[in-house]
Rosetta silent file (secondary structure, phi, psi, omega in degrees, C-alpha in Angstrom):
SEQUENCE: MTAASVRSFLSRYKVPLIAAKILLSVALFAYVVVKVSPRDIWATVRQADPTLLVLAGFLLFFSNLLGSWLWARLLRAMGVQIPYRKAASYYFVGLFFNNFLPSNIGGDIARISDASKYATHVSPVFSATLMDRLIGVVAMAFVAVLASFAAIDRVHMAAIYITIFLVFLTTFGLFLSIFSRKVLMAFEWPFRVIGARTIERAISRLMDDLHGFKSQGTALMVAVAASMLVQIARIMVHYLVGLALGVRIAMGAYFLFVPVLAALVSLPISMNGLGVREGAGVVLFQMAGMTNEQAFTVPFLTYLLSVVISLLGGLIFVSRTPRKAIQNMRERRKAAREEGEVSGATPRRTG
SCORE:     score description
SCORE:     0.000 S_00000001
   1 L     0.000  120.769 -179.620    3.997  -18.715  -32.643 S_00000001
   2 L   -78.917  169.972 -179.422    1.334  -16.106  -32.226 S_00000001
   3 H   -65.189  -35.874 -178.809    0.644  -14.103  -29.027 S_00000001
   4 H   -64.639  -45.276  176.332   -2.690  -16.037  -28.540 S_00000001
   5 H   -62.046  -41.209  176.621   -0.801  -19.355  -28.728 S_00000001
   6 H   -60.924  -41.879  168.572    1.798  -18.214  -26.164 S_00000001
   7 H   -56.803  -47.723  179.749   -1.034  -17.230  -23.798 S_00000001
   8 H   -58.007  -43.838 -176.395   -2.735  -20.563  -24.223 S_00000001
   9 H   -63.938  -42.321  178.531    0.474  -22.376  -23.538 S_00000001
  10 H   -64.704  -41.723  178.391    1.213  -20.356  -20.432 S_00000001
  11 H   -66.186  -36.971 -171.036   -2.410  -20.822  -19.133 S_00000001
  12 H   -72.545  -42.856 -175.833   -2.328  -24.549  -19.867 S_00000001
  13 L  -102.893   17.929 -176.628    1.022  -25.218  -18.146 S_00000001
  14 H   -69.273  -43.890  177.775    0.900  -22.601  -15.362 S_00000001
  15 H   -67.771  -49.684  179.811    0.055  -24.965  -12.500 S_00000001
  16 H   -61.520  -38.243  177.723    2.554  -27.645  -13.586 S_00000001
  17 H   -58.740  -48.233 -177.285    5.305  -24.918  -13.947 S_00000001
  18 H   -62.220  -44.653  177.183    4.516  -23.563  -10.471 S_00000001
  19 H   -55.430  -49.111 -173.787    4.534  -27.237   -9.074 S_00000001
  20 H   -68.298  -32.256 -179.562    7.771  -27.867  -10.668 S_00000001
  21 H   -75.321  -31.809  178.100    9.486  -24.680   -9.243 S_00000001
  22 H   -64.308  -48.498 -171.548    8.083  -25.578   -5.690 S_00000001
  23 H   -66.526  -40.710  178.686    9.485  -29.187   -5.982 S_00000001
  24 H   -64.745  -40.116 -178.032   12.805  -27.849   -7.277 S_00000001
  25 H   -66.108  -45.818 -175.822   13.117  -25.273   -4.568 S_00000001
  26 H   -67.180  -40.172  177.884   12.339  -27.820   -1.818 S_00000001
  27 H   -62.663  -47.884  174.342   14.788  -30.344   -3.397 S_00000001
  28 H   -54.705  -51.555 -173.307   17.560  -27.781   -3.622 S_00000001
  29 H   -62.699  -47.370  178.345   16.976  -26.465   -0.145 S_00000001
  30 H   -63.481  -38.196 -177.545   16.945  -30.030    1.365 S_00000001
  31 H   -63.863  -52.228 -174.791   20.128  -31.062   -0.627 S_00000001
  32 H   -62.706  -44.237 -179.939   22.021  -27.949    0.658 S_00000001
  33 H   -52.229  -56.747 -173.036   20.812  -28.506    4.292 S_00000001
  34 H   -62.553  -36.882 -178.934   21.891  -32.140    4.275 S_00000001
  35 H   -63.470  -43.068 -177.016   25.223  -31.309    2.580 S_00000001
  36 H   -78.194  -38.907 -173.017   26.053  -28.653    5.194 S_00000001
  37 L   110.791  106.831  176.843   24.689  -30.542    8.222 S_00000001
  38 H   -55.094  -40.343  179.076   21.433  -29.657   10.036 S_00000001
  39 H   -63.074  -44.209 -179.755   23.262  -29.923   13.462 S_00000001
  40 H   -66.712  -32.498 -179.914   25.915  -27.468   12.441 S_00000001
  41 H   -64.789  -49.421 -179.059   23.387  -25.057   11.075 S_00000001
  42 H   -58.648  -36.148  175.767   21.338  -25.199   14.279 S_00000001
  43 H   -64.008  -40.591 -179.303   24.507  -24.663   16.370 S_00000001
  44 H   -69.464  -40.131  176.340   25.312  -21.628   14.330 S_00000001
  45 H   -57.892  -46.726 -174.864   21.818  -20.239   14.611 S_00000001
  46 H   -63.261  -24.886  175.067   21.656  -20.802   18.379 S_00000001
  47 L   -88.334    0.556 -173.680   24.648  -18.613   19.062 S_00000001
  48 L   -61.738  136.195  176.931   23.256  -15.591   17.143 S_00000001
  49 L   -74.123  108.266 -179.830   23.372  -12.268   18.924 S_00000001
  50 H   -65.183  -25.528  178.827   19.578  -11.067   19.064 S_00000001
  51 H   -72.167  -40.087  169.043   20.526   -7.464   19.501 S_00000001
  52 H   -64.793  -34.377  175.205   22.448   -7.477   16.187 S_00000001
  53 H   -66.578  -41.490  175.434   19.627   -9.331   14.521 S_00000001
  54 H   -64.655  -42.430  174.392   17.135   -6.714   15.623 S_00000001
  55 H   -58.080  -36.076  179.619   19.378   -4.117   14.413 S_00000001
  56 H   -66.672  -42.229  178.371   19.711   -5.802   11.051 S_00000001
  57 H   -63.089  -36.623  177.738   15.812   -5.941   10.952 S_00000001
  58 H   -70.564  -35.575  174.028   15.489   -2.266   11.607 S_00000001
  59 H   -67.399  -38.884  174.760   17.930   -1.527    8.853 S_00000001
  60 H   -64.114  -46.147  178.426   16.085   -3.768    6.362 S_00000001
  61 H   -51.229  -59.237  175.388   12.827   -1.908    7.424 S_00000001
  62 H   -49.524  -41.423 -175.819   14.447    1.407    6.746 S_00000001
  63 H   -64.524  -39.502  178.258   15.665    0.273    3.379 S_00000001
  64 H   -66.863  -41.045  178.856   12.104   -0.784    2.489 S_00000001
  65 H   -62.831  -46.271 -176.946   10.696    2.645    3.692 S_00000001
  66 H   -67.851  -33.784  177.205   13.367    4.378    1.462 S_00000001
  67 H   -70.659  -31.699  178.803   12.526    2.078   -1.376 S_00000001
  68 H   -66.247  -39.476 -177.922    8.775    2.985   -1.060 S_00000001
  69 H   -66.263  -48.204  174.638    9.759    6.657   -1.171 S_00000001
  70 H   -54.770  -43.000  175.361   11.758    6.150   -4.278 S_00000001
  71 H   -58.618  -45.978 -178.415    8.937    4.326   -6.036 S_00000001
  72 H   -63.201  -35.172  178.732    6.505    7.115   -5.084 S_00000001
  73 H   -60.123  -46.299 -178.744    9.075    9.677   -6.471 S_00000001
  74 H   -70.638  -29.484  172.749    9.132    7.936   -9.755 S_00000001
  75 H   -67.385  -40.844  173.582    5.397    7.725   -9.830 S_00000001
  76 H   -61.734  -42.198  175.009    5.122   11.534   -9.354 S_00000001
  77 H   -47.181  -42.531 -175.425    7.660   11.884  -12.201 S_00000001
  78 L   -86.539    5.541  175.602    5.058   10.037  -14.425 S_00000001
  79 L    95.643    1.805 -179.917    2.261   12.249  -13.294 S_00000001
  80 L   -94.642  111.514 -175.388    0.745    9.827  -10.683 S_00000001
  81 L   -92.634   96.647 -179.605    0.162   11.885   -7.655 S_00000001
  82 L  -123.013  135.083  177.345   -0.017    9.308   -4.846 S_00000001
  83 L   -60.974  149.250 -176.493    0.401   10.154   -1.121 S_00000001
  84 H   -65.717  -36.092  179.867    3.543    8.649    0.383 S_00000001
  85 H   -61.059  -37.899  173.928    1.593    6.822    3.074 S_00000001
  86 H   -61.691  -47.049 -179.306   -0.356    5.044    0.328 S_00000001
  87 H   -58.880  -50.768 -178.066    2.786    4.295   -1.724 S_00000001
  88 H   -62.267  -38.455  175.441    4.451    2.797    1.354 S_00000001
  89 H   -65.222  -39.799  171.905    1.495    0.636    2.146 S_00000001
  90 H   -68.444  -34.866  176.948    1.306   -0.758   -1.405 S_00000001
  91 H   -60.809  -38.924 -177.770    4.996   -1.299   -1.465 S_00000001
  92 H   -68.989  -36.504 -178.630    4.866   -3.447    1.721 S_00000001
  93 H   -63.666  -40.073 -177.818    1.897   -5.375    0.319 S_00000001
  94 H   -63.106  -40.309 -178.043    4.037   -5.970   -2.885 S_00000001
  95 H   -61.627  -47.926 -177.231    6.918   -7.194   -0.498 S_00000001
  96 H   -57.151  -39.588 -176.735    4.457   -9.593    1.126 S_00000001
  97 H   -74.186  -31.863 -179.801    3.276  -11.085   -2.159 S_00000001
  98 H   -60.611  -35.401 -172.638    6.971  -11.337   -3.492 S_00000001
  99 H   -91.131  -19.822 -172.853    7.753  -13.647   -0.425 S_00000001
 100 H  -120.834   10.969  162.915    4.483  -15.680   -0.326 S_00000001
 101 L  -107.311  149.348 -177.023    3.687  -16.099   -3.975 S_00000001
 102 L   -76.512   -1.782  176.261    5.386  -18.490   -6.241 S_00000001
 103 L   -91.559  133.267  176.794    5.989  -15.854   -8.889 S_00000001
 104 L   -73.177   -7.351 -170.736    9.012  -13.607   -8.602 S_00000001
 105 L  -118.646    1.359 -179.028    6.959  -10.707  -10.069 S_00000001
 106 H   -58.327  -32.416  177.836    3.737  -11.078   -7.868 S_00000001
 107 H   -68.774  -43.927  175.153    4.628   -8.197   -5.686 S_00000001
 108 H   -58.039  -39.518  178.865    5.143   -5.845   -8.652 S_00000001
 109 H   -60.653  -46.785 -176.797    1.780   -6.932  -10.055 S_00000001
 110 H   -64.810  -46.171 -172.573    0.115   -6.153   -6.597 S_00000001
 111 H   -81.800  -23.385  166.049    1.534   -2.647   -6.241 S_00000001
 112 H   -61.485  -40.705 -179.506    0.925   -1.776   -9.866 S_00000001
 113 H   -65.670  -40.640 -176.987   -2.677   -2.881   -9.383 S_00000001
 114 H   -71.529  -52.299 -178.569   -2.963   -0.747   -6.222 S_00000001
 115 H   -59.138  -27.743  178.856   -1.227    2.301   -7.517 S_00000001
 116 H   -58.179  -21.142  178.272   -3.291    2.320  -10.769 S_00000001
 117 H   -57.113  -26.652 -177.124   -6.217    3.763   -8.667 S_00000001
 118 H   -93.876    2.421 -177.033   -4.376    7.019   -8.885 S_00000001
 119 L  -126.737  159.499  176.701   -3.832    7.025  -12.633 S_00000001
 120 L   -68.802  -34.530  174.582   -5.995    7.322  -15.707 S_00000001
 121 L  -148.608  169.314 -173.149   -4.351    4.071  -17.099 S_00000001
 122 L   -79.860  -14.984 -174.300   -1.848    1.653  -15.930 S_00000001
 123 H   -58.902  -39.513 -179.891    0.951    2.389  -18.259 S_00000001
 124 H   -71.555  -33.816  171.395    2.631    5.164  -16.268 S_00000001
 125 H   -59.647  -42.722  179.225    2.467    3.053  -13.132 S_00000001
 126 H   -60.663  -50.267 -176.175    3.873    0.121  -14.951 S_00000001
 127 H   -61.812  -40.026 -179.509    6.715    2.268  -16.405 S_00000001
 128 H   -69.537  -43.072  174.478    7.633    3.836  -13.009 S_00000001
 129 H   -59.903  -36.683  172.332    7.748    0.351  -11.457 S_00000001
 130 H   -68.239  -40.742  176.925    9.859   -0.970  -14.235 S_00000001
 131 H   -60.382  -48.726  177.942   12.145    2.076  -13.906 S_00000001
 132 H   -51.150  -50.069 -177.743   12.333    1.397  -10.094 S_00000001
 133 H   -62.952  -46.872 -174.760   13.518   -2.174  -10.814 S_00000001
 134 H   -66.500  -40.273  179.629   15.946   -1.081  -13.563 S_00000001
 135 H   -64.418  -42.176  179.314   17.562    1.622  -11.401 S_00000001
 136 H   -62.144  -44.145 -179.906   17.919   -0.924   -8.526 S_00000001
 137 H   -69.916  -37.488  175.646   19.792   -3.393  -10.680 S_00000001
 138 H   -57.937  -45.774 -173.948   22.062   -0.636  -12.063 S_00000001
 139 H   -65.258  -40.939 -177.368   22.767    0.560   -8.569 S_00000001
 140 H   -73.685  -33.086  176.509   23.560   -2.953   -7.278 S_00000001
 141 H   -67.811  -36.420  178.802   25.596   -3.762  -10.217 S_00000001
 142 H   -74.657  -30.089  170.155   27.692   -0.577   -9.888 S_00000001
 143 H   -62.621  -41.049 -177.579   28.303   -1.378   -6.129 S_00000001
 144 H   -70.806  -34.115  176.867   29.486   -4.843   -7.214 S_00000001
 145 H   -65.751  -42.354  179.157   31.708   -3.344   -9.855 S_00000001
 146 H   -66.963  -42.885  178.464   33.440   -1.036   -7.331 S_00000001
 147 H   -60.507  -28.711 -174.128   33.734   -3.947   -4.908 S_00000001
 148 H   -75.904  -38.249  177.798   35.341   -6.102   -7.697 S_00000001
 149 H   -63.352  -35.257  176.413   38.056   -3.490   -8.185 S_00000001
 150 H   -70.491  -37.932 -170.261   38.804   -3.600   -4.463 S_00000001
 151 H   -96.566   -0.670 -161.539   38.846   -7.407   -4.256 S_00000001
 152 L   -75.169  -25.305 -179.396   40.500   -8.410   -7.556 S_00000001
 153 L   -85.572  -14.112  179.247   43.935   -8.716   -6.046 S_00000001
 154 L  -104.803  -35.821  177.507   42.691  -10.875   -3.074 S_00000001
 155 L  -122.540  117.906 -174.066   39.946  -12.993   -4.578 S_00000001
 156 L   -94.512   93.092 -176.888   40.626  -14.462   -7.986 S_00000001
 157 L  -136.195   74.872 -169.295   37.330  -15.008   -9.770 S_00000001
 158 H   -64.931  -39.860 -178.563   37.667  -13.810  -13.365 S_00000001
 159 H   -57.454  -44.047 -177.564   34.254  -15.317  -14.418 S_00000001
 160 H   -72.125  -32.267  177.320   32.383  -13.553  -11.694 S_00000001
 161 H   -62.590  -46.428 -178.183   34.160  -10.310  -12.382 S_00000001
 162 H   -65.235  -41.421  177.376   33.399  -10.421  -16.043 S_00000001
 163 H   -61.674  -46.288  177.011   29.756  -11.295  -15.372 S_00000001
 164 H   -54.944  -48.216 -171.227   29.334   -8.343  -12.980 S_00000001
 165 H   -70.454  -32.906  175.903   30.828   -5.975  -15.368 S_00000001
 166 H   -63.907  -47.821 -176.999   28.633   -7.363  -18.337 S_00000001
 167 H   -61.385  -37.977 -177.050   25.454   -7.064  -16.226 S_00000001
 168 H   -65.207  -46.282  175.108   26.354   -3.529  -15.213 S_00000001
 169 H   -58.291  -46.293  177.872   26.994   -2.632  -18.906 S_00000001
 170 H   -63.928  -42.246  178.740   23.795   -4.184  -20.068 S_00000001
 171 H   -70.101  -36.915  179.669   21.594   -2.591  -17.392 S_00000001
 172 H   -67.855  -42.753 -179.661   23.271    0.752  -17.702 S_00000001
 173 H   -63.162  -42.485  177.972   22.835    0.580  -21.593 S_00000001
 174 H   -63.281  -38.920  177.892   19.031   -0.151  -20.958 S_00000001
 175 H   -61.457  -48.739 -179.856   18.860    2.773  -18.604 S_00000001
 176 H   -68.468  -21.647 -178.036   20.414    5.104  -21.154 S_00000001
 177 H   -66.648  -26.100 -178.869   18.137    3.820  -23.927 S_00000001
 178 L   -63.341  -15.750  179.196   15.186    5.734  -22.429 S_00000001
 179 L   -83.778   -8.009  174.397   16.734    8.874  -23.695 S_00000001
 180 L  -118.930  110.634 -176.764   16.397    7.659  -27.296 S_00000001
 181 H   -63.325  -32.979  178.136   12.953    6.844  -28.697 S_00000001
 182 H   -58.725  -38.165 -178.526   14.519    5.202  -31.663 S_00000001
 183 H   -70.842  -41.609 -178.717   16.301    2.680  -29.583 S_00000001
 184 H   -66.382  -25.114  174.607   13.176    1.988  -27.512 S_00000001
 185 H   -49.048  -33.521  176.675   11.376    1.316  -30.834 S_00000001
 186 H   -55.252  -31.863 -177.729   13.411   -1.934  -30.901 S_00000001
 187 H   -75.693  -17.855 -177.747   11.372   -3.308  -28.084 S_00000001
 188 L   -92.573  -30.121 -172.891    8.136   -2.868  -30.140 S_00000001
 189 H   -56.207  -40.621 -179.726    9.516   -4.476  -33.346 S_00000001
 190 H   -59.531  -41.422 -174.925    9.205   -8.274  -32.258 S_00000001
 191 H   -76.109  -26.150  177.843    5.400   -7.874  -31.588 S_00000001
 192 H   -73.471  -39.462 -178.392    4.885   -6.017  -34.877 S_00000001
 193 H   -63.238  -45.647 -175.872    6.614   -8.892  -36.701 S_00000001
 194 L   -92.018   10.080  169.764    4.358  -11.593  -35.273 S_00000001
 195 L    78.998   18.821  175.094    1.270   -9.349  -35.719 S_00000001
 196 L   -83.218   80.622 -175.023    0.363   -8.920  -31.923 S_00000001
 197 H   -69.981  -33.226  174.107   -0.962   -5.454  -32.512 S_00000001
 198 H   -61.507  -43.812  179.122   -2.563   -5.139  -29.134 S_00000001
 199 H   -67.857  -40.336 -176.327    0.570   -6.033  -27.318 S_00000001
 200 H   -62.398  -40.228 -178.621    2.547   -3.846  -29.682 S_00000001
 201 H   -66.442  -36.789 -179.045    0.276   -0.823  -28.892 S_00000001
 202 H   -67.252  -46.880  179.232    0.692   -1.489  -25.126 S_00000001
 203 H   -59.501  -43.308  173.347    4.448   -1.725  -25.499 S_00000001
 204 H   -51.000  -52.594 -178.838    4.463    1.486  -27.532 S_00000001
 205 H   -60.155  -43.618  177.185    2.607    3.318  -24.859 S_00000001
 206 H   -59.134  -49.681 -171.165    5.061    1.909  -22.193 S_00000001
 207 H   -65.227  -34.524  178.075    8.086    2.934  -24.264 S_00000001
 208 H   -63.356  -37.967 -175.883    6.534    6.542  -24.692 S_00000001
 209 H   -69.211  -49.624  178.841    6.116    6.691  -20.885 S_00000001
 210 H   -57.872  -41.296  179.759    9.616    5.576  -20.318 S_00000001
 211 H   -66.123  -20.511  177.159   10.994    8.015  -22.772 S_00000001
 212 H   -69.302  -19.043  171.845    9.193   10.691  -20.792 S_00000001
 213 H   -64.832  -16.909  176.476   11.756   10.252  -18.058 S_00000001
 214 H   -53.955  -32.934 -178.548   14.078   12.044  -20.403 S_00000001
 215 H   -92.117    3.991 -176.930   12.683   15.328  -19.191 S_00000001
 216 L  -113.326   50.657 -173.754   12.864   14.157  -15.517 S_00000001
 217 H   -63.624  -46.705  179.144   16.657   14.518  -14.954 S_00000001
 218 H   -57.636  -47.958  177.862   16.371   15.697  -11.369 S_00000001
 219 H   -54.817  -42.502  178.987   13.963   12.933  -10.528 S_00000001
 220 H   -69.287  -40.179  176.134   16.214   10.346  -12.024 S_00000001
 221 H   -66.462  -40.446  177.234   19.381   11.618  -10.189 S_00000001
 222 H   -69.853  -37.179  171.418   17.554   11.550   -6.945 S_00000001
 223 H   -61.097  -42.637 -176.317   16.211    8.045   -7.782 S_00000001
 224 H   -77.355  -33.586  175.965   19.671    6.633   -8.555 S_00000001
 225 H   -64.634  -41.018  176.486   21.080    8.178   -5.331 S_00000001
 226 H   -70.095  -28.890 -176.974   18.179    6.729   -3.166 S_00000001
 227 H   -81.691  -28.904  175.982   18.589    3.434   -4.809 S_00000001
 228 H   -62.205  -38.787 -179.711   22.312    3.327   -4.149 S_00000001
 229 H   -65.882  -42.295  176.495   21.473    3.911   -0.465 S_00000001
 230 H   -59.317  -51.104  179.988   18.890    1.125   -0.535 S_00000001
 231 H   -57.529  -44.248 -177.858   21.242   -1.368   -2.019 S_00000001
 232 H   -64.228  -38.700  176.136   24.025   -0.450    0.340 S_00000001
 233 H   -54.911  -45.634 -177.177   21.556   -0.821    3.203 S_00000001
 234 H   -73.476  -30.074  171.700   20.556   -4.331    2.191 S_00000001
 235 H   -69.727  -36.094  176.855   24.117   -5.338    1.904 S_00000001
 236 H   -69.421  -26.344  171.189   24.805   -4.085    5.325 S_00000001
 237 H   -58.686  -45.928  177.903   21.906   -6.171    6.576 S_00000001
 238 H   -60.512  -41.187 -176.906   23.828   -9.305    5.474 S_00000001
 239 H   -67.807  -36.125  174.243   26.959   -7.873    7.276 S_00000001
 240 H   -70.795  -29.900  173.295   25.088   -7.412   10.469 S_00000001
 241 H   -65.124  -51.891  178.668   23.578  -10.868   10.353 S_00000001
 242 H   -51.498  -41.274  179.790   27.151  -12.207    9.738 S_00000001
 243 H   -66.481  -38.598 -179.246   28.326  -10.247   12.899 S_00000001
 244 H   -60.714  -36.162 -179.719   25.399  -11.683   14.836 S_00000001
 245 L   -84.465   -0.326  177.038   26.544  -15.166   13.899 S_00000001
 246 L    87.010   12.493  177.382   30.199  -14.500   14.927 S_00000001
 247 L   -74.725  122.619  176.051   31.298  -14.146   11.303 S_00000001
 248 L  -120.995   80.593  175.263   34.460  -12.054   11.101 S_00000001
 249 L  -130.850  162.022 -176.655   35.353  -11.289    7.465 S_00000001
 250 L   -49.697  127.306  178.138   36.025   -8.215    5.477 S_00000001
 251 H   -52.374  -34.384 -171.854   32.918   -6.077    4.838 S_00000001
 252 H   -63.758  -25.745  178.078   33.996   -5.714    1.156 S_00000001
 253 H   -55.533  -43.248 -179.322   33.201   -9.466    0.704 S_00000001
 254 H   -62.745  -40.088 -176.909   29.529   -8.689    1.296 S_00000001
 255 H   -66.436  -23.629 -177.259   29.653   -5.812   -1.214 S_00000001
 256 H   -92.440  -47.084 -164.847   31.088   -8.324   -3.882 S_00000001
 257 H   -95.470  -24.700  179.890   29.006  -11.430   -3.280 S_00000001
 258 H   -66.100  -39.075  174.635   25.520  -10.096   -2.052 S_00000001
 259 H   -65.547  -33.158  171.936   24.847   -8.451   -5.498 S_00000001
 260 H   -62.667  -47.259 -174.077   25.912  -11.812   -7.253 S_00000001
 261 H   -65.701  -38.307  174.079   23.612  -13.597   -4.902 S_00000001
 262 H   -60.950  -35.945  176.477   20.683  -11.249   -5.647 S_00000001
 263 H   -67.206  -35.745 -177.163   21.129  -11.793   -9.360 S_00000001
 264 H   -73.868  -38.788  177.993   21.003  -15.581   -8.971 S_00000001
 265 H   -61.472  -36.580 -174.651   17.993  -15.419   -6.754 S_00000001
 266 L   -72.588   -9.564  179.546   16.017  -13.279   -9.198 S_00000001
 267 L   -64.491  133.312 -176.972   16.398  -16.099  -11.806 S_00000001
 268 L   -82.571   55.303 -177.482   12.844  -17.666  -12.312 S_00000001
 269 L  -117.885   -2.419  170.644   13.947  -21.230  -11.592 S_00000001
 270 L  -139.370  177.611  172.175   12.815  -21.614   -8.005 S_00000001
 271 L   -84.417  109.442 -177.433   10.214  -20.261   -5.640 S_00000001
 272 L    52.528   33.428  179.446   11.454  -17.016   -4.304 S_00000001
 273 L    71.080    4.109  178.171   15.117  -18.199   -4.700 S_00000001
 274 L   -57.358  125.222  174.752   14.695  -20.995   -2.056 S_00000001
 275 L    94.566  -42.483  176.141   17.505  -23.416   -2.397 S_00000001
 276 H   -74.306  -39.270  170.488   19.356  -21.285   -4.908 S_00000001
 277 H   -53.122  -54.744 -173.149   20.068  -18.685   -2.277 S_00000001
 278 H   -63.532  -47.006 -171.662   21.418  -21.158    0.178 S_00000001
 279 H   -68.492  -38.998  177.423   23.436  -23.182   -2.245 S_00000001
 280 H   -70.498  -41.185  175.359   25.010  -20.064   -4.007 S_00000001
 281 H   -47.098  -48.885  177.117   25.630  -18.611   -0.507 S_00000001
 282 H   -60.757  -51.749  177.601   27.678  -21.649    0.417 S_00000001
 283 H   -60.523  -43.046 -168.694   29.766  -21.469   -2.779 S_00000001
 284 H   -74.837  -58.167 -169.290   30.303  -17.784   -2.700 S_00000001
 285 H   -68.534  -16.357  172.442   30.771  -16.896    0.958 S_00000001
 286 H   -63.291  -35.887 -176.870   33.211  -19.894    1.394 S_00000001
 287 L   -68.926  -15.529 -175.237   35.647  -18.008   -0.817 S_00000001
 288 L   -95.526   -8.170  177.759   35.620  -15.149    1.706 S_00000001
 289 L   109.096    2.805  173.007   36.531  -17.498    4.647 S_00000001
 290 L   -66.858  156.007  166.217   33.175  -18.474    6.044 S_00000001
 291 L   -83.386  168.342 -168.318   32.455  -22.035    7.148 S_00000001
 292 H   -64.523  -37.446 -174.989   29.829  -24.063    5.233 S_00000001
 293 H   -72.681  -33.957  174.818   27.214  -23.486    8.091 S_00000001
 294 H   -66.424  -45.077 -176.391   27.865  -19.736    8.292 S_00000001
 295 H   -67.097  -22.778 -178.929   27.682  -19.371    4.443 S_00000001
 296 H   -85.294  -39.103 -171.150   24.365  -21.133    4.509 S_00000001
 297 H   -78.184  -37.274 -179.121   22.908  -19.319    7.546 S_00000001
 298 H   -54.021  -52.665  179.300   23.865  -15.665    6.639 S_00000001
 299 H   -67.161  -33.668 -177.559   21.688  -15.461    3.427 S_00000001
 300 H   -70.774  -40.209  178.432   18.946  -17.617    4.965 S_00000001
 301 H   -68.018  -33.938 -178.969   18.528  -15.636    8.144 S_00000001
 302 H   -62.897  -48.794  170.106   18.610  -12.440    6.119 S_00000001
 303 H   -50.636  -47.180 -177.708   15.760  -13.957    4.011 S_00000001
 304 H   -71.392  -25.052  173.033   13.730  -14.806    7.052 S_00000001
 305 H   -64.329  -46.951  175.748   14.153  -11.294    8.357 S_00000001
 306 H   -54.144  -32.037  177.329   12.682   -9.998    5.052 S_00000001
 307 H   -71.608  -41.812  176.979    9.804  -12.418    5.307 S_00000001
 308 H   -55.586  -51.291 -177.730    9.096  -11.213    8.932 S_00000001
 309 H   -68.171  -30.813  179.899    9.054   -7.493    7.922 S_00000001
 310 H   -71.261  -13.956  173.377    6.982   -8.307    4.838 S_00000001
 311 H   -63.401  -19.661  177.138    4.217   -9.598    7.198 S_00000001
 312 H   -67.874  -36.444  170.142    3.387   -5.959    7.814 S_00000001
 313 H   -61.149  -38.429  175.319    2.236   -5.917    4.165 S_00000001
 314 H   -57.657  -46.792 -174.640    0.155   -9.017    4.810 S_00000001
 315 H   -66.551  -46.276  174.657   -1.582   -7.164    7.758 S_00000001
 316 H   -54.170  -46.430  178.788   -2.227   -4.101    5.578 S_00000001
 317 H   -60.238  -52.056 -176.991   -3.711   -6.327    2.831 S_00000001
 318 H   -69.079  -22.449 -179.163   -5.914   -8.266    5.139 S_00000001
 319 H   -79.660   -6.866 -179.135   -7.139   -5.176    6.982 S_00000001
 320 H   -66.621  -40.363 -173.404   -8.531   -3.633    3.779 S_00000001
 321 H   -62.955  -57.495  178.036  -11.645   -5.816    3.658 S_00000001
 322 H   -61.260  -31.672 -179.132  -12.987   -4.779    6.983 S_00000001
 323 H   -68.129  -43.426 -178.908  -11.845   -1.122    6.550 S_00000001
 324 H   -67.367  -41.991  177.359  -13.674   -1.088    3.193 S_00000001
 325 H   -62.825  -45.105  177.854  -16.872   -2.658    4.629 S_00000001
 326 H   -64.967  -41.272  176.561  -16.932   -0.168    7.504 S_00000001
 327 H   -56.435  -45.065 -175.613  -16.343    2.713    5.095 S_00000001
 328 H   -69.135  -33.134 -178.773  -19.215    1.440    2.792 S_00000001
 329 H   -72.146  -35.113  178.597  -21.510    1.139    5.804 S_00000001
 330 H   -70.165  -41.945  176.379  -20.828    4.641    6.983 S_00000001
 331 H   -62.373  -37.519  176.035  -21.428    6.023    3.449 S_00000001
 332 H   -66.576  -41.662  178.522  -24.739    4.158    3.311 S_00000001
 333 H   -64.477  -37.308 -178.392  -25.778    5.550    6.688 S_00000001
 334 H   -65.695  -45.519 -175.912  -24.660    9.040    5.683 S_00000001
 335 H   -73.401  -31.461  175.718  -26.710    8.861    2.360 S_00000001
 336 H   -63.146  -46.201  176.964  -29.717    7.472    4.309 S_00000001
 337 H   -60.743  -46.696  172.625  -29.512   10.220    6.770 S_00000001
 338 H   -63.092  -29.675  177.531  -29.253   12.938    4.122 S_00000001
 339 H   -74.639  -37.147  179.331  -32.108   11.432    2.238 S_00000001
 340 H   -65.491  -36.731 -176.406  -34.216   11.420    5.470 S_00000001
 341 H   -70.739  -40.985  177.378  -33.323   15.091    6.108 S_00000001
 342 H   -58.253  -50.911 -176.041  -34.295   15.984    2.500 S_00000001
 343 H   -68.453  -32.688  179.831  -37.537   14.163    2.723 S_00000001
 344 H   -73.092  -32.474 -175.052  -38.276   15.673    6.197 S_00000001
 345 L   -84.730   -2.519 -179.962  -37.645   19.131    4.965 S_00000001
 346 L   -81.307  115.108 -178.327  -40.131   18.715    1.976 S_00000001
 347 L   -64.826  134.524  174.126  -43.310   20.635    2.806 S_00000001
 348 L   -62.870  140.448 -179.790  -46.427   18.828    2.794 S_00000001
 349 L   -81.951  146.186  178.572  -49.054   19.455    0.216 S_00000001
 350 L  -113.505  150.441 -172.875  -52.447   20.515    1.333 S_00000001
 351 L   -86.728    0.000    0.000  -55.632   19.705   -0.472 S_00000001
């Protein structure tokens, strides 16, 4: 199958695939709600402590600010000099699209498109965003590995522990591969075999950019440390939501199960993880001692908090059009005024 035929297939079946994901998400979500009981879920939500929910929201907002700083730091390491204020606004717009588009990568595409205004070409922006994602997965998997060692005597889930360890080894191996250009060449080989020269050249440029991180040791260490803080903060958001709902389980359970939940939600089988998040939450958090309704509500309320915070990105996105129109109008007036001044200063010719 050539690259052109792949693009044709995806273009032809894009709408049916999105529709199938939406239907699957709604069906999964409805099934879990009915299984748990809507009445019990509402009773759990109604007793939530609003102060703790607000605190969880602030912590989630802080983690996103730190995440946007981390992304801006990686962009600068790639030579893309972007002001932090702009990087933060693009990051929040990306969060908005992640929550309101049926694709799991819609937000990344949005922020890559925005940040590319500060680069000569899109490749370094793409590589910085990809590195941001990769470091995030490595950090989350590492936290889960540490939690696994702490919980292995109390919670017996060999399959989950093995999966967590394999995910960590795989992502950490991918992270280390940026230090070897020969290893990175393996990502170009499949496109060379099928004759997709344009894609091969694009992948080659991307791999060159990723390999450029080899000389950015300080930036990478700072990025890993910041990403660890981001992931820990987001796990703590789940913990605070649990406290708000009256859940009293060991904090370590969140450090073990939230990374697993995040990995399952990232699978492109539903719309933004809807249904998968809630179903997996019931299965996982029950093992830590939560009731069905608590195990459903903790991840779902946390998701709703992320949606509310991402609305800031929606406001930023919507405000761009009038701001741009006003700026263009001012520029036209300024140009007209300068032109008038120049023409007024031109001496008249006498006959």
